C-alpha positions in Angstrom: 0.0 0.0 0.0 1.6 3.2 -1.1 0.8 6.8 -0.4 2.3 10.2 -0.6 2.0 13.7 0.8 3.3 16.2 -1.6 3.1 19.9 -2.5 1.1 21.0 -5.5 2.9 22.6 -8.4 2.0 26.2 -9.4 1.6 27.5 -12.9 4.4 27.4 -15.4 6.5 30.2 -16.8 5.3 33.1 -18.9 5.8 33.1 -22.6 7.5 36.5 -23.0 11.3 36.5 -23.7 12.2 38.7 -20.8 10.0 39.7 -17.9 11.2 42.4 -15.4 9.4 42.3 -12.1 9.6 44.7 -9.2 11.7 43.0 -6.5 11.1 44.2 -2.9 10.1 42.5 0.3 6.6 43.9 -0.2 6.4 43.5 -4.0 7.3 39.8 -4.3 4.5 37.2 -4.2 3.9 36.0 -0.7 3.6 32.3 0.0 0.7 31.6 2.4 3.0 30.2 5.2 5.3 33.2 5.3 8.7 32.4 6.9 7.6 29.3 8.8 9.0 26.0 7.6 6.2 23.6 6.7 8.0 20.6 5.1 9.0 18.8 8.2 8.8 15.3 9.7 8.7 14.4 13.3 8.1 11.2 15.3 8.6 9.2 18.3 8.6 5.6 19.5 5.5 4.3 21.2 6.1 2.9 24.7 3.9 0.4 26.6 1.1 2.2 28.3 1.0 5.1 25.9 -2.5 6.4 25.2 -3.9 8.8 22.6 -4.7 11.3 25.4 -1.0 11.5 26.2 0.1 11.9 22.6 3.0 14.2 22.0 2.1 17.3 20.0 4.2 18.9 17.3 3.2 22.5 16.3 1.3 22.7 13.0 1.8 18.9 12.4 -0.7 16.1 12.0 -0.2 12.4 12.6 0.1 10.1 9.6 -2.4 7.3 9.4 -1.4 4.4 7.1 -3.8 1.8 5.8 -2.5 -1.6 6.9 -3.0 -5.1 5.5 -4.9 -7.6 7.5 -2.8 -9.1 10.2 -0.2 -6.4 10.0 1.7 -5.9 13.3 0.9 -2.5 14.9 3.6 0.2 14.2 6.2 1.1 16.8 6.4 4.7 15.6 4.1 7.7 15.4 5.0 10.1 12.6 3.8 13.6 12.1 4.0 15.9 9.0 3.2 19.5 8.3 1.1 21.0 5.5 3.7 21.0 2.7 5.7 17.9 3.6 7.0 15.8 0.8 6.7 12.3 2.2 6.1 9.0 0.4 5.0 6.0 2.3 4.3 2.3 2.0 3.3 -0.7 4.1 5.2 -3.7 2.9 3.2 -6.9 3.3 6.3 -8.9 2.2 8.5 -7.6 4.9 6.0 -6.5 7.5 7.4 -3.0 7.6 6.2 0.6 7.5 8.4 2.8 5.3 8.5 6.6 5.0 10.7 8.5 2.5 11.1 12.2 3.1 12.2 14.1 0.0 12.0 13.4 -3.7 14.9 11.1 -4.6 14.8 9.5 -8.0 16.3 6.2 -9.3 17.3 5.6 -12.9 15.3 2.3 -13.1 12.7 2.7 -10.4 9.6 4.8 -10.6 9.3 7.3 -7.8 6.1 5.8 -6.4 8.0 2.5 -6.0 11.0 3.8 -4.1 9.6 3.2 -0.6 9.0 -0.5 -1.5 12.5 -0.6 -3.0 14.0 0.8 0.2 12.3 -1.9 2.2 13.7 -4.6 0.0 17.2 -3.1 0.0 17.2 -3.1 3.8 15.7 -6.6 4.1 18.5 -7.9 1.8 21.1 -5.9 3.6 22.4 -4.5 0.3 22.9 -1.1 1.8 25.4 0.1 -0.9 22.4 0.3 -3.3 21.3 3.5 -1.6 24.1 5.1 -3.5 22.0 4.7 -6.6 19.4 7.3 -5.4 19.8 10.8 -6.8 19.0 13.6 -4.5 18.8 14.2 -0.7 16.5 12.0 1.3 15.8 10.4 4.6 14.3 6.9 5.0 12.5 5.8 8.2 11.6 2.2 8.4 9.5 0.7 11.3 10.0 -3.0 11.6 7.8 -4.2 14.4 8.4 -7.9 13.8 12.1 -7.6 14.8 11.5 -4.5 17.0 13.9 -2.5 14.9 13.7 1.1 13.9 15.9 2.0 10.9 17.0 5.4 9.5 18.8 5.9 6.2 20.5 9.2 5.3 21.7 10.3 1.9 25.3 10.1 0.9 26.6 13.2 2.7 23.6 13.7 5.0 22.5 16.8 3.1 18.9 16.3 4.1 19.2 16.8 7.9 17.6 14.5 10.5 18.1 14.3 14.3 17.4 12.0 17.1 17.3 11.8 20.9 16.2 9.4 23.7 14.5 11.3 26.5 13.5 8.9 29.3 14.4 6.0 27.0 11.9 7.0 24.2 13.4 7.3 20.7 12.4 10.7 19.2 13.4 12.1 15.8 12.7 14.8 13.4 13.9 17.2 10.7 14.5 20.2 12.9 15.5 20.5 16.6 13.5 23.5 17.7 10.1 21.8 17.2 11.4 18.8 19.1 12.4 21.0 22.0 9.1 22.8 21.9 7.3 19.5 22.0 9.1 18.7 25.3 11.5 16.2 23.8 14.7 18.0 24.7 15.7 19.6 27.9 17.1 22.5 25.9 20.6 22.4 27.4 22.9 24.3 25.1 25.7 22.4 23.3 28.6 24.8 23.7 30.9 22.9 21.3 28.3 23.3 18.5 27.7 27.0 19.5 31.4 27.7 19.3 31.7 26.1 15.9 28.8 28.3 14.7 30.4 31.4 16.0 33.8 30.6 14.4 32.7 29.2 11.1 29.2 30.5 10.5 27.7 27.0 10.8 27.8 24.0 13.1 30.2 21.4 11.9 30.0 19.1 14.9 28.0 15.9 15.0 25.6 17.5 17.5 23.1 20.3 17.4 22.2 23.4 19.4 20.8 21.1 22.1 23.2 18.7 23.8 20.6 15.8 23.9 19.7 15.9 20.2 22.1 14.4 17.7 22.5 14.5 13.9 22.2 11.1 12.2 25.5 10.1 10.5 25.7 10.8 6.8 25.6 8.0 4.2 24.6 5.4 6.8 21.9 3.0 7.9 21.3 3.6 11.6 19.5 0.9 13.5 17.8 1.0 16.9 17.1 -2.3 18.5 17.0 -3.6 22.0 18.4 -0.4 23.5 21.4 -0.4 21.1 22.2 2.0 18.3 24.3 0.8 15.3 25.3 2.8 12.3 26.5 1.0 9.2 28.1 3.3 6.5 27.1 2.5 3.0 29.0 5.3 1.3 32.7 5.1 2.0 35.1 7.0 -0.3 38.5 5.9 -1.3 40.8 8.7 -2.3 43.2 8.2 -5.2 45.5 10.4 -7.3 44.3 9.7 -10.8 45.1 12.1 -13.6 43.4 12.6 -17.0 43.3 14.7 -20.1 41.0 17.7 -20.2 39.0 16.1 -22.9 38.6 12.8 -21.0 37.6 14.6 -17.8 35.1 16.8 -19.7 33.5 13.7 -21.4 33.3 11.7 -18.2 31.6 14.6 -16.3 29.2 15.3 -19.2 28.2 11.7 -19.2 27.5 11.6 -15.4 25.8 14.9 -15.1 23.7 14.7 -18.2 22.5 11.2 -17.3 21.5 12.4 -13.8 19.8 15.5 -15.1 17.8 13.5 -17.6 16.7 11.0 -15.0 15.7 13.8 -12.6 13.8 15.8 -15.2 11.9 12.7 -16.4 10.3 12.5 -12.9 9.8 16.2 -12.3 8.3 18.8 -14.6 7.8 21.8 -14.7 11.0 23.0 -12.9 12.4 26.3 -12.0 16.1 27.5 -11.9 17.5 30.3 -9.9 19.7 31.5 -12.7 22.9 33.4 -12.0 24.6 32.9 -15.4 27.5 31.3 -13.7 29.0 28.0 -14.9 26.9 25.7 -12.8 23.5 27.3 -13.6 24.2 27.8 -17.3 25.3 24.2 -17.5 22.2 22.9 -15.8 20.0 25.2 -18.0 21.6 23.9 -21.2 21.1 20.3 -20.0 17.5 21.0 -19.0 16.8 22.4 -22.5 18.0 19.1 -23.9 15.3 17.2 -21.9 12.4 19.6 -21.5 10.5 22.1 -23.7 11.1 25.7 -22.9 7.7 26.2 -21.5 8.4 23.6 -18.8 11.4 25.6 -17.4 11.0 28.7 -15.3 14.2 30.6 -15.6 14.5 33.5 -13.1 17.3 35.7 -11.9 17.6 38.1 -9.0 19.9 40.9 -10.2 21.8 41.6 -7.1 25.1 41.9 -9.0 25.4 44.0 -12.2 28.0 41.8 -13.9 26.2 38.5 -13.1 22.9 40.0 -14.3 24.4 41.0 -17.6 25.9 37.6 -18.1 22.6 35.9 -17.1 20.8 37.9 -19.7 23.3 37.1 -22.4 23.2 33.3 -21.7 19.4 33.3 -21.6 19.2 35.2 -24.9 21.7 32.9 -26.6 19.7 29.8 -25.4 16.5 31.6 -26.4 14.8 30.9 -23.1 12.4 33.4 -21.3 14.1 35.0 -18.4 12.2 36.5 -15.5 14.2 39.2 -13.9 14.0 40.6 -10.4 16.1 43.8 -10.2 17.4 44.8 -6.8 16.5 48.4 -6.2 18.6 48.8 -3.1 20.6 46.6 -0.8 20.3 42.8 -1.2 19.4 42.3 2.5 16.4 44.5 2.1 14.7 42.0 -0.2 13.9 39.7 2.7 11.2 40.2 5.3 13.5 38.4 7.7 17.1 38.1 6.7 17.8 35.3 9.2 16.1 32.0 9.5 17.0 29.0 11.6 18.9 26.0 10.3 17.5 22.6 11.1 20.2 22.1 13.8 19.0 25.2 15.5 21.2 28.2 14.6 20.5 31.5 12.7 21.8 31.8 9.2 21.1 34.3 6.4 18.9 33.6 3.4 20.1 33.3 -0.2 18.7 34.4 -3.6 17.0 31.0 -4.4 14.6 31.6 -1.6 13.2 34.6 -3.4 12.7 32.6 -6.6 11.1 29.7 -4.7 8.7 32.2 -3.1 7.5 33.2 -6.5 6.8 29.7 -7.7 5.9 27.5 -4.7 5.5 23.9 -5.4 7.7 23.9 -8.5 10.9 21.9 -7.9 14.1 24.0 -8.4 17.2 22.9 -10.2 20.2 23.9 -8.2 23.9 23.8 -9.1 24.9 22.6 -5.6 28.4 21.0 -5.6 29.0 21.8 -9.2 31.7 24.3 -8.5 33.4 22.1 -5.9 33.3 19.0 -8.1 34.1 20.3 -11.5 36.1 23.5 -11.0 37.6 22.2 -7.8 37.4 25.5 -6.1 38.9 26.1 -2.6 41.0 23.0 -2.8 43.8 25.2 -1.8 44.3 27.5 1.2 46.6 30.5 0.6 47.7 29.0 -2.6 48.8 25.7 -1.2 47.3 22.2 -1.2 47.1 20.2 2.0 50.2 18.2 1.2 52.2 21.5 1.1 51.2 22.5 4.6 53.4 21.7 7.5 52.5 21.6 11.1 49.0 20.9 12.6 46.5 20.5 9.8 43.7 21.2 12.2 45.1 24.6 12.8 45.2 25.1 9.0 41.6 24.0 8.6 40.5 26.3 11.4 42.1 29.3 9.7 40.7 28.2 6.3 37.1 28.2 7.5 36.9 31.0 10.0 34.0 33.2 9.1 35.9 36.3 10.2 39.6 37.1 10.3 41.3 36.7 13.7 42.1 40.4 13.9 38.4 41.1 13.5 37.5 38.7 16.3 40.0 40.6 18.5 37.9 43.7 18.0 34.5 42.1 18.5 35.0 39.6 21.3 36.5 39.7 24.8 40.0 38.1 24.8 39.1 35.3 27.1 36.0 34.4 25.0 38.2 34.3 21.8 40.4 31.7 23.5 37.4 29.6 24.5 35.7 29.8 21.1 38.9 28.9 19.2 39.6 26.0 21.6 36.2 24.5 21.3 35.9 25.1 17.5 39.3 23.4 17.0 37.9 20.0 18.0 35.7 19.4 14.9 38.8 20.3 12.8 40.8 17.7 14.7 38.1 15.2 13.9 38.2 16.3 10.2 41.9 15.6 10.1 41.5 12.2 11.6 38.6 11.2 9.3 40.1 12.8 6.2 43.4 11.0 6.7 41.5 7.7 6.8 40.0 8.5 3.4 43.2 10.0 2.0 42.2 13.7 1.4 41.7 15.9 4.4 40.8 19.2 2.6 38.3 17.4 0.3 36.8 15.4 3.2 36.2 18.7 5.1 34.5 20.2 2.0 32.3 17.0 1.5 31.2 16.7 5.1 31.5 20.1 6.7 31.3 23.2 4.5 28.9 22.0 1.8 26.3 20.0 3.8 26.3 22.4 6.8 26.6 25.8 5.1 26.4 25.8 1.3 23.4 23.5 1.4 21.4 26.3 3.0 21.2 27.6 -0.5 18.2 25.2 -1.0 17.4 23.8 2.5 16.1 27.3 3.2 13.2 26.9 0.7 12.2 23.3 1.1 8.9 24.5 2.6 8.3 26.3 -0.7 9.8 24.0 -3.2 12.0 20.9 -3.3 15.5 21.0 -4.7 16.8 19.0 -7.7 20.6 18.5 -7.5 22.1 16.8 -10.6 25.7 17.3 -9.4 25.0 15.6 -6.1 25.4 11.9 -7.0 27.7 9.1 -5.9 29.3 8.7 -9.3 30.5 12.3 -9.5 31.5 12.6 -5.8 33.6 9.4 -5.9 35.1 10.5 -9.3 36.2 13.7 -7.7 37.7 11.9 -4.7 39.6 9.6 -7.0 41.4 12.3 -8.8 44.5 14.2 -7.7 44.3 17.7 -6.5 44.8 20.1 -9.4 43.4 17.6 -12.0 40.0 19.1 -12.2 39.8 22.8 -12.8 38.0 25.6 -14.6 39.5 24.4 -17.9 37.4 21.3 -17.6 34.2 23.3 -17.4 35.2 25.5 -20.4 36.0 22.3 -22.4 32.5 20.9 -21.6 30.9 24.0 -23.0 33.1 24.0 -26.2 32.4 20.3 -26.8 28.7 20.1 -26.0 27.2 23.6 -25.8 29.2 25.6 -28.3 26.6 28.4 -28.6 27.4 29.6 -25.0 31.1 28.6 -24.9 32.1 32.2 -25.8 30.2 33.8 -23.0 32.6 34.7 -20.2 32.2 34.1 -16.5 31.4 37.2 -14.5 34.7 37.0 -12.7 36.4 37.6 -16.1 34.5 40.8 -16.7 35.7 44.1 -15.3 32.9 46.4 -14.2 32.7 49.5 -16.4 32.2 51.7 -13.3 32.2 51.0 -9.6 28.8 51.2 -8.0 29.0 51.3 -4.2 26.4 49.1 -2.6 23.9 51.0 -0.5 23.7 50.3 3.2 20.8 47.9 3.9 17.9 49.5 5.8 18.0 46.6 8.1 21.4 47.6 9.4 20.0 50.8 10.9 17.0 48.8 12.3 19.2 46.2 13.8 21.5 48.7 15.3 18.6 50.5 17.0 17.5 47.1 18.4 21.1 46.2 19.5 22.1 49.3 21.3 19.8 48.9 24.4 20.7 45.2 24.5 24.4 46.0 24.4 24.0 48.2 27.5 22.7 45.3 29.5 25.5 43.5 31.2 23.9 40.0 30.9 23.2 40.3 27.2 25.7 39.5 24.4 28.3 39.3 27.1 30.8 37.6 24.9 31.4 40.9 23.1 33.9 43.6 24.0 31.2 46.2 24.7 33.8 49.1 24.7 34.3 48.4 21.0 31.0 46.9 20.1 28.8 49.8 21.3 30.6 52.4 19.2 30.3 50.1 16.2 26.6 49.8 16.9 26.2 53.6 17.1 27.9 53.9 13.8 25.5 51.4 12.4 22.6 53.5 13.6 24.1 56.4 11.5 24.2 54.1 8.4 28.0 53.7 8.3 28.9 51.2 5.6 32.2 50.2 7.2 30.4 48.6 10.2 27.8 46.7 8.1 29.5 43.4 8.6 29.9 43.9 12.3 26.3 44.7 12.8 25.2 41.7 10.8 27.3 39.4 13.0 26.2 41.1 16.2 22.6 40.7 15.2 22.9 37.0 14.5 24.3 36.5 18.0 21.3 38.5 19.3 18.8 36.5 17.3 20.0 33.2 18.9 20.3 34.7 22.4 16.8 36.1 22.2 15.2 32.9 21.0 16.9 30.8 23.7 15.8 33.2 26.5 12.3 33.7 25.1 12.0 29.9 25.3 12.9 30.1 29.0 16.1 28.0 28.5 19.2 28.4 30.6 21.9 29.9 28.5 25.1 31.9 29.2 27.9 32.9 26.8 30.4 32.4 29.6 29.7 28.7 29.5 31.6 28.4 26.2 
């Protein structure tokens, strides 16, 4: 028995060649759920003696009721979904299991409606490596009451986040930690290691979450709970090698992998949208999409926050003869959002990205996203300060920490109290030590860190932010291309590979430069965002309270905040970072949770 809960596609693109639409926080189309995330899954294990009257309640979520076959054992789990959750389900009579698939993964040979049954069979046969065949981020939850097992499967790099805890011996799980805490399934004690990583790097790269009793499921693994024990079995182990290859061979190999994945994905999902920047990743995906779909099945839209990128995007769209919906930015980029910050699934504030604005215009339409394209094909950021990992001497964890710091150490010395800097740096050093250990086991430390830290935890926010509006389609995110990248030596893949792909397969756009190659005709200073003044006004009275934002050096932070109130552009970055700290502090304290920066 198979069912699904999915969002409903909106109308397709307009037929005009170029549409320019006023782009402001008030002018863009509003989705009915505003800023609240509504594509979520939560659940818990039923214990003896549980009654419906004592059911745990998740905000804005409803329980899932599956139709069972005669004689089916009762489920061990209670699952809940929100209004726009993309969840596919089945009850397997063959295996006596209840299977739930969150997300829209596709398989080259399996119809999407059959994937839950396929997952049940793969788990029953213990052929876990077959989960590498799925394209896209996903989470599988399987309830096996016959064997009293509960099984969770995460995608290759754990891009689609999922978390678990065991309060009073009851297994609880879900796609975001704040709703679990609000449902009374976490004590709300702050995880100061995760907090320090978020301060230092802009994202949490630990295995934990904001709350110390809620944990992230391991990536690329089958995690089983049975008899009070938890066992994680990895199915996606990389083996680093140092292969080389000609530019032509590399271009042909990548074209074969990415075009096959794109064709498979688009055969299951249409229409689609694409947040088009005109960069290499988005133009490649657009060209591939046009090879599989008619133009009226592709919504191509761009937010013109950068003049050079906007000009390139228009040139690529005109060359490919595809309608382009343009959203000019009349002022500062941050003023496009009603709320600049939203909360990541693991509990921390982070800023929104342009794709959110496009998704808000076309809710329910899956969005093509170039996630991982740059890292896998152009091999960007393989070096730090011009050197590969093998060229660095000394402690690699120190090198990684410097590589990924969200602000320079000299800026931290201005913002934070000296003793707080020492604590933050010490705690945030630990996940980098872990990265060195795990990366060495694979054979490439820098690349391992990119695979498991920066991209899943930070860059993925590019599309995780809009899952409540539209699902993401990620043709570059596939086992074949990830393992191919890990198997080649540093320096083998480069920008030249991308340009060769365009020359060999999409010659009509091969001559169009990347925006980084185009010099601006005239420098246009970016206006100071209106929100900077608003935030500064909010921050100043908070700064004057001893117990608030106590990690900051107030003697320096307060003058910076006053300058922000006056609209000084030089302090814009400082105010943005102060405000994200305040957003987290306020939410923790509004929830009545014990929290102190001094505990770092």
